[in-house]
N, C-alpha and C positions, 0 to 999 in steps of 0.2 A: 419071216418079217421083211417087208419090202426095204427097209432102210439098210439092212445088212447087204442085200444084193446090190443096191445102188452104191453103197460105200465100196464094196469089192470091185464093182465095175469102174468106179472112178479112180481107185487106187491102181487098178491094172492098166487103164487106158492112158492115164496121165502120170504114171509113176506114183511114188508115195506122195500124196497130196497132204494127208493129215498124219500126225504122230498118234501114238497109242492113247495118250491123254485127250487129244482132240477127238478121236473116235469114240471114246467113252463119253465125252461131253455131248457129242451129236446124238448118240443113241439115247442118252438120258433126256435130252431135250425133246426128242421125238416121242419118247414114252410118255413124258409129261404132257406133250401137246395132245396126244391121242387120248389120254385120260381126261383132261380138262375139256376137250370137245366131245366126249362121251362116244368115241368111236370104238366100238368093241371088236369088230371083225378086222383083225390085224392083217388079213390077206386080201381084204376088199379094196375097191377103187379109191375110197375116201382115205384109207390109210396109205395107199401109194401116193396119192396126191400130197398128203401131209409129209411123207417121206421126201418127195421131190423138193417141196418147198423148204424143208429143213436143210437139205444138202445144199441147195442153191444158196440160202442165206449163210450158211457155214463157209461156202466157198468165197462168199463176198466178204468174209473176215469176222463174222460174229461167231465166237466159239464159247462164250459163257453160257452154260446150259440153261440158266434161269432167263437171261435176256433173250436167247435164241428161241426158247419155247414161247415166251410172251409174244414175241414178234410173229411167230407162226400162228398162234392162237388169235391174235388180233387180226391178222390178214384173213384167216379163214372164218372168223366170225362175221366179218364184213361181206364175205362171199355168199351168194345165195345157194351155192352147191352143197353147203354143210348146214 
C-alpha cells in the first residue's frame, strides 16, 4: 500500500510528524478516497498519486478522515488523470 511507505518515509525523514491517531485517520481517508474514486489497483500509479495527495493535505493540517478524503476526492475528480 503506497500510503504506508510514504508515511514511514515522512516519519523517518522528518521525525515523528504524526501521532498514532493521525496515522489511522490518514490511512482511513486514503482508503475511502480510493474506494470512492474506484481505484482497485492499490499498487498502481493512481493509488500512489492519491497517497501523495492525501499525505500532503494531512501535512497541511487536515486530519479529519472524512474531510481529508473529501478534499482528495474533489481534487482528483477535477483532474483528467483519474
